[in-house]
C-alpha positions as CSV (number, residue, x, y, z in Angstrom):
1,M,-24.6,5.4,-17.8
2,A,-28.1,6.4,-19.3
3,I,-28.5,10.0,-20.6
4,S,-31.3,10.7,-18.0
5,Q,-28.8,9.7,-15.2
6,L,-26.0,11.7,-16.6
7,C,-28.2,14.9,-16.9
8,S,-29.4,14.4,-13.4
9,L,-25.9,14.2,-12.0
10,C,-25.0,17.4,-14.1
11,H,-28.0,19.2,-12.7
12,A,-27.3,18.2,-9.1
13,R,-23.7,19.1,-9.5
14,D,-24.3,22.7,-10.8
15,S,-27.3,23.6,-8.4
16,D,-25.3,22.3,-5.4
17,L,-22.2,24.4,-6.3
18,A,-24.3,27.4,-7.0
19,Q,-26.0,27.2,-3.6
20,R,-22.7,26.8,-1.7
21,R,-21.3,29.8,-3.6
22,K,-23.7,32.1,-2.1
23,A,-21.8,31.7,1.1
24,G,-18.3,31.9,-0.6
25,I,-16.2,29.4,-2.5
26,R,-14.4,27.4,0.1
27,V,-11.0,25.9,-1.0
28,A,-8.8,23.3,0.7
29,L,-5.2,22.2,-0.2
30,A,-3.8,18.7,0.4
31,G,0.0,18.6,-0.1
32,C,2.1,21.8,0.4
33,G,5.2,21.2,-1.5
34,R,6.8,22.6,-4.8
35,I,3.8,22.7,-7.1
36,A,1.6,23.9,-4.3
37,F,3.5,27.1,-3.8
38,L,7.3,26.8,-3.5
39,L,8.0,27.1,-7.2
40,E,6.8,30.8,-7.0
41,R,10.2,31.5,-5.8
42,D,11.8,30.4,-9.1
43,P,12.7,33.5,-11.0
44,L,12.6,31.6,-14.4
45,R,9.0,30.6,-14.2
46,Y,6.1,32.6,-15.4
47,K,3.7,33.7,-12.5
48,P,1.7,32.3,-11.0
49,C,3.1,28.8,-11.6
50,T,1.6,27.0,-8.6
51,H,-1.9,26.2,-7.1
52,L,-1.6,28.8,-4.4
53,G,-0.1,31.3,-6.7
54,A,-3.2,31.0,-8.9
55,L,-5.6,30.9,-5.8
56,R,-3.9,34.0,-4.4
57,Y,-4.5,35.8,-7.7
58,F,-8.3,35.0,-7.6
59,A,-8.7,35.5,-3.9
60,Q,-7.3,39.1,-4.3
61,K,-9.9,39.8,-7.0
62,D,-12.9,37.9,-5.6
63,K,-13.8,38.0,-1.9
64,A,-16.0,34.9,-2.3
65,V,-12.8,32.7,-2.6
66,E,-11.8,31.4,0.9
67,L,-8.9,29.3,1.7
68,V,-10.1,27.2,4.7
69,A,-7.6,24.3,5.1
70,F,-4.1,23.2,4.5
71,C,-2.9,19.7,5.0
72,D,0.6,18.2,4.9
73,T,2.5,15.4,6.6
74,D,5.0,18.2,7.7
75,L,2.9,20.5,9.8
76,A,5.5,23.4,9.4
77,R,5.3,23.2,5.5
78,A,1.5,23.4,5.7
79,D,1.9,26.5,8.0
80,A,4.3,27.9,5.5
81,A,1.8,27.4,2.7
82,A,-0.8,29.2,4.7
83,E,1.6,32.1,5.4
84,F,2.3,32.3,1.6
85,M,-1.3,33.4,1.1
86,V,-0.7,36.5,3.2
87,H,2.7,37.3,1.6
88,G,3.0,41.0,0.6
89,G,0.4,42.2,3.2
90,T,-2.6,41.4,1.0
91,E,-5.1,39.6,3.2
92,V,-6.7,36.7,1.3
93,L,-7.4,34.4,4.2
94,R,-11.0,35.4,5.0
95,A,-12.3,32.4,6.8
96,T,-13.0,32.9,10.4
97,E,-10.8,29.9,11.3
98,V,-8.3,28.3,8.9
99,L,-7.3,24.8,9.5
100,V,-3.6,23.7,9.3
101,T,-3.4,20.0,9.9
102,Q,-1.6,16.6,9.1
103,S,-4.9,14.8,8.8
104,F,-6.8,14.6,5.4
105,S,-9.8,13.3,7.1
106,E,-9.8,16.5,9.2
107,L,-9.4,18.6,6.0
108,L,-12.6,16.9,4.5
109,K,-14.6,17.9,7.5
110,T,-14.2,21.6,6.5
111,K,-16.5,20.8,3.5
112,P,-14.6,22.6,0.7
113,D,-16.2,23.5,-2.5
114,L,-12.9,23.0,-4.3
115,L,-10.4,20.5,-3.2
116,V,-6.8,20.7,-4.5
117,I,-4.7,17.6,-4.4
118,A,-1.1,18.4,-4.8
119,A,0.2,15.4,-2.8
120,S,2.4,12.5,-4.1
121,T,1.0,10.2,-6.7
122,A,0.9,7.3,-4.2
123,A,-1.6,9.3,-2.1
124,H,-3.9,10.2,-5.0
125,F,-6.1,7.1,-5.0
126,S,-6.9,7.1,-1.3
127,M,-7.5,10.9,-1.2
128,L,-9.7,10.8,-4.3
129,T,-11.7,7.9,-3.0
130,A,-12.2,9.7,0.3
131,A,-13.1,13.0,-1.5
132,L,-15.6,11.3,-3.8
133,K,-17.3,9.7,-0.7
134,A,-17.5,13.1,1.0
135,R,-19.1,14.4,-2.3
136,I,-16.6,17.3,-2.8
137,P,-18.2,19.2,-5.7
138,R,-14.9,20.1,-7.5
139,I,-11.4,18.7,-7.3
140,I,-8.1,19.5,-9.0
141,V,-5.6,16.8,-8.8
142,E,-2.0,16.8,-9.9
143,K,-0.8,14.5,-12.5
144,P,-0.6,11.6,-12.8
145,V,-4.0,11.0,-11.5
146,A,-3.2,7.5,-10.3
147,F,-0.3,5.3,-9.5
148,S,-1.3,2.2,-11.5
149,A,-3.8,1.0,-14.2
150,D,-5.7,-0.9,-11.4
151,E,-6.2,2.4,-9.5
152,A,-7.2,4.2,-12.6
153,Q,-9.9,1.5,-13.4
154,K,-11.4,1.7,-9.9
155,L,-11.4,5.5,-10.0
156,R,-13.2,5.4,-13.4
157,R,-16.0,3.5,-12.0
158,M,-16.3,5.6,-8.8
159,V,-16.4,8.8,-10.9
160,Q,-19.0,7.4,-13.2
161,K,-21.3,7.1,-10.3
162,S,-20.4,10.4,-8.6
163,S,-21.7,14.0,-9.0
164,S,-18.1,15.4,-8.4
165,V,-15.9,16.9,-11.1
166,I,-12.2,16.2,-11.2
167,L,-9.9,18.4,-13.2
168,P,-6.3,17.0,-13.8
169,N,-3.5,19.6,-13.7
170,Y,-1.9,19.2,-17.1
171,E,-0.9,22.9,-17.6
172,R,0.0,22.8,-21.2
173,R,-3.7,22.3,-22.2
174,Y,-4.0,25.8,-20.8
175,H,-0.8,27.4,-22.4
176,P,-1.3,29.7,-25.2
177,K,1.4,28.0,-27.3
178,Y,-0.4,24.6,-27.2
179,I,-3.8,26.2,-27.7
180,R,-2.5,28.0,-30.7
181,L,-0.9,24.7,-32.0
182,K,-4.2,22.9,-31.7
183,Q,-5.8,25.6,-33.8
184,Q,-2.9,25.4,-36.4
185,I,-3.2,21.6,-37.0
186,S,-7.0,21.3,-36.7
187,R,-7.4,21.0,-40.4
188,F,-4.8,18.2,-40.7
189,A,-5.5,16.4,-37.4
190,A,-7.0,13.3,-39.0
191,T,-3.9,12.8,-41.2
192,A,-1.0,14.2,-39.1
193,S,1.7,12.2,-37.6
194,Y,3.9,13.2,-34.7
195,R,6.9,12.3,-32.7
196,G,7.3,13.1,-29.0
197,F,10.5,12.8,-27.1
198,F,11.5,13.2,-23.5
199,A,15.0,12.8,-22.1
200,A,15.1,12.4,-18.3
201,G,18.8,13.2,-18.0
202,S,19.6,10.0,-16.0
203,S,22.2,7.2,-16.9
204,T,20.4,4.7,-14.8
205,G,17.2,2.7,-15.5
206,G,15.0,0.4,-13.8
207,A,13.2,-3.0,-14.0
208,L,10.2,-3.3,-16.2
209,G,8.1,-4.4,-13.5
210,R,5.1,-2.3,-12.2
211,S,3.9,-1.6,-8.7
212,G,0.3,-1.2,-7.7
213,H,1.1,0.3,-4.3
214,E,-1.6,2.3,-2.9
215,G,-0.7,5.5,-1.0
216,Q,-2.1,5.9,2.4
217,A,-3.6,9.3,3.6
218,A,-1.9,10.6,6.7
219,G,-3.7,9.5,9.8
220,S,-2.7,12.0,12.5
221,S,-5.6,14.3,13.7
222,T,-3.3,17.0,14.8
223,G,-4.4,20.6,13.7
224,G,-5.0,24.0,14.8
225,A,-5.8,27.4,13.7
226,L,-3.4,29.5,11.7
227,G,-1.2,32.0,13.4
228,R,-0.6,34.7,10.7
229,S,2.5,37.0,10.6
230,G,2.1,38.6,7.3
231,H,5.3,37.3,5.6
232,E,6.0,34.3,3.5
233,G,6.7,31.1,5.5
234,Q,9.8,29.0,4.9
235,A,9.4,25.4,4.2
236,A,10.7,23.2,7.1
237,G,12.3,19.9,7.1
238,S,13.2,17.7,4.3
239,S,12.3,18.7,0.7
240,T,10.9,15.2,0.2
241,G,9.0,13.3,2.8
242,G,5.6,11.7,3.3
243,A,2.6,11.0,1.0
244,L,1.2,14.5,1.4
245,G,4.4,16.4,1.1
246,R,5.6,15.6,-2.3
247,S,4.5,17.1,-5.5
248,G,4.2,15.3,-8.9
249,H,5.7,18.4,-10.7
250,E,7.5,17.7,-14.0
251,G,11.1,17.2,-13.8
252,Q,11.6,17.0,-10.1
253,A,14.6,14.6,-9.4
254,A,14.3,12.9,-12.8
255,A,18.0,11.9,-12.7
256,G,18.4,8.4,-11.2
257,K,14.7,7.5,-11.6
258,S,13.5,4.4,-13.2
259,L,11.1,4.2,-16.2
260,Y,8.5,2.4,-14.2
261,A,6.7,2.8,-10.8
262,T,8.5,1.2,-8.0
263,K,7.2,-0.5,-4.9
264,N,8.7,2.3,-2.7
265,G,6.0,4.6,-4.0
266,D,8.1,6.4,-6.8
267,E,5.9,6.7,-10.0
268,G,8.9,6.5,-12.3
269,V,9.8,8.7,-15.3
270,L,6.9,7.6,-17.5
271,L,4.1,8.6,-15.2
272,H,6.0,11.5,-13.8
273,D,7.3,13.2,-17.0
274,T,6.3,11.4,-20.2
275,T,2.6,11.6,-19.1
276,H,2.9,15.3,-20.3
277,L,3.6,14.2,-23.9
278,L,0.9,11.6,-23.9
279,D,-1.7,14.1,-22.6
280,L,-0.6,16.6,-25.3
281,A,-1.3,13.8,-27.9
282,Q,-4.7,13.2,-26.4
283,Y,-5.4,16.8,-26.4
284,L,-4.3,17.4,-30.0
285,F,-5.4,14.3,-31.7
286,G,-8.2,12.8,-29.6
287,P,-8.7,9.4,-27.9
288,V,-6.3,6.5,-28.6
289,K,-7.8,3.4,-30.1
290,K,-4.6,1.3,-30.4
291,Q,-1.2,1.2,-28.9
292,T,1.9,-0.8,-29.0
293,V,4.8,-0.6,-26.5
294,V,8.5,-1.7,-26.9
295,A,11.0,-0.9,-24.2
296,G,14.4,-1.6,-22.8
297,K,16.2,-0.8,-19.5
298,N,16.6,2.9,-20.4
299,R,14.3,3.4,-23.3
300,H,10.5,3.2,-23.8
301,V,8.7,3.7,-27.1
302,L,4.9,4.0,-27.4
303,H,3.2,3.9,-30.7
304,L,-0.3,5.3,-30.7
305,E,-3.2,5.2,-33.3
306,H,-5.9,7.7,-32.6
307,A,-9.5,7.2,-33.2
308,G,-9.6,10.4,-35.6
309,G,-6.9,8.9,-37.9
310,A,-3.7,10.5,-36.6
311,S,-0.8,8.3,-35.4
312,G,2.6,8.9,-33.7
313,L,5.4,7.9,-31.4
314,I,6.4,8.9,-27.9
315,E,9.9,8.1,-26.9
316,T,11.3,8.3,-23.3
317,N,15.0,8.0,-22.8
318,V,16.8,8.0,-19.3
319,G,20.3,7.1,-20.9
320,I,21.5,10.5,-22.1
321,G,22.5,13.6,-20.1
322,A,19.9,16.2,-21.2
323,F,16.6,17.1,-19.6
324,H,14.5,17.7,-22.6
325,L,10.8,17.5,-23.8
326,E,9.6,18.1,-27.3
327,L,6.8,17.3,-29.6
328,E,7.2,17.3,-33.4
329,V,4.0,17.4,-35.6
330,R,4.2,16.6,-39.3
331,L,1.8,18.4,-41.6
332,P,1.4,18.2,-45.4
333,D,3.2,21.6,-45.8
334,R,5.4,21.9,-42.8
335,R,6.6,20.3,-39.5
336,I,6.2,22.0,-36.2
337,T,8.3,21.2,-33.1
338,V,7.4,22.7,-29.8
339,G,9.0,22.1,-26.3
340,N,9.8,23.8,-23.1
341,G,10.3,27.5,-24.0
342,F,10.6,27.2,-27.8
343,H,8.6,26.8,-31.2
344,T,10.2,25.7,-34.5
345,T,8.6,25.7,-37.9
346,E,10.2,24.1,-41.1
347,K,8.2,24.6,-44.3
348,I,8.3,22.3,-47.2
349,A,10.0,23.9,-50.1
350,A,12.0,23.1,-53.3
351,S,15.2,21.3,-52.3
352,R,18.5,23.0,-52.5
353,H,20.2,19.7,-53.1
354,Y,17.9,17.6,-55.3
355,R,16.3,18.8,-58.5
356,S,12.5,18.4,-58.7
357,L,12.3,17.3,-55.1
358,K,11.1,19.1,-52.0
359,S,12.6,19.1,-48.4
360,Y,12.3,21.0,-45.3
361,A,13.6,24.6,-45.4
362,E,15.8,26.2,-42.9
363,P,14.0,26.2,-39.5
364,Q,12.4,29.2,-38.0
365,R,12.9,29.1,-34.3
366,S,11.2,31.3,-31.8
367,H,11.2,31.5,-28.0
368,D,7.9,31.7,-26.0
369,A,6.4,35.1,-26.1
370,K,5.3,36.6,-22.8
371,F,1.6,36.4,-22.2
372,P,-0.9,38.4,-20.0
373,V,-1.8,36.9,-16.6
374,T,-5.3,36.2,-17.9
375,K,-3.7,33.7,-20.3
376,N,-1.5,32.1,-17.7
377,P,-2.0,28.4,-17.7
378,F,-2.7,28.1,-13.9
379,V,-5.0,31.1,-14.0
380,Q,-7.1,29.4,-16.8
381,L,-7.2,26.1,-14.9
382,Y,-8.6,27.8,-11.8
383,R,-10.8,30.1,-13.6
384,E,-12.6,27.0,-15.0
385,A,-12.6,25.2,-11.8
386,L,-14.0,28.2,-9.8
387,Y,-16.4,29.7,-12.3
388,G,-16.8,27.3,-15.3
389,K,-18.9,24.3,-16.0
390,P,-16.3,21.6,-16.5
391,D,-17.0,17.9,-16.9
392,N,-14.9,14.7,-16.1
393,G,-13.9,14.4,-19.8
394,H,-10.3,15.3,-19.2
395,F,-10.1,13.2,-16.0
396,F,-11.2,10.1,-18.0
397,E,-8.4,10.9,-20.6
398,A,-6.0,11.2,-17.7
399,L,-7.1,7.7,-16.4
400,D,-6.4,6.3,-19.8
401,N,-3.1,8.1,-19.8
402,V,-2.1,6.0,-16.7
403,R,-3.3,2.8,-18.2
404,L,-1.3,3.4,-21.5
405,L,2.0,4.3,-19.6
406,S,1.6,1.3,-17.2
407,Q,1.3,-1.3,-20.1
408,Q,3.8,-4.0,-20.1
409,P,6.1,-3.9,-23.4
410,Q,5.2,-6.0,-26.2
411,G,8.8,-6.1,-27.5
412,L,12.2,-5.4,-26.2
413,L,14.7,-2.8,-27.2
414,R,18.4,-3.7,-27.1
């Protein structure tokens, strides 16, 4: 795309959003499951830890933020999500009429300024395609952003011609620990090496075949205005369900899943969980220029070479009992290992076992420190979406993420 065309798209995107904000920032949610709002009930999570948790935070502070539509294949679950927004007696549903519906096309008719797609991965392609055609200014979409490399390629072409901005939800990019890690390694990013490891906690694997199944948006036109009772709604029906109802949140039902996407709409462990490690590698070390994949039934190893000079391995294993994610970064004077809830540093010092040699000293391990709500990952994501000037750079990286994790292995592990 020519520079003049790109500048024209950016100007149209910014001026259009500015005009619409004068009448409020209209927000619509598609998919009302765990990552939409239900995880706010988890006492072990920092808060907010969901899309509606972050939106409620901003709606309480800014009367311009309006929730106008909630969509899910399970209408009771969509209603429960809307009720969550008035939990605690704080009124944040300011729109004259709030739509609760099973129909994504009906949601789009509300013309939101910000669309949040927290539906299953299988539904992302059809929803993003419809949203781009509807010229929704800004979109937040759960990871992974697509179900297959083919879908990712088609989305890239569509977005390049669109004025819409799409922000993927990879929350670690907004987490204080990983922001600090990026600063720590910045001087060595060109020469660093790393090893990422994810254990899915399953003892079963799957075939190496990939599925290009495209999710369908729900077709029912059933809808209605919200009846608000002032208390948090309970999710109804099954905790799984149709395309709109399932969230792509990390770690959900990892046990028993295959490595790769399947024809029944399950994206597999690589796209569901390993995608977080790959996104971290892209965030910390830049774009990938070369990759090699070797895999077996329960194990997948991705070797990456980055354009900036760094290189590393990302290993996924579904054959051991733990659910664990970590990233080890090797620097000239230390190695740093980070994961869910912890940070470990091992400095290089004189060896206690070999004269005139150096080795890694005893590890210094710390747990994640509490951070103020202003530095909360979801709050930072939504601050950027509601008030910032983001571009599609991260979304294009997320599309590349899908391509890399969908690649057929070039060798087999025994």
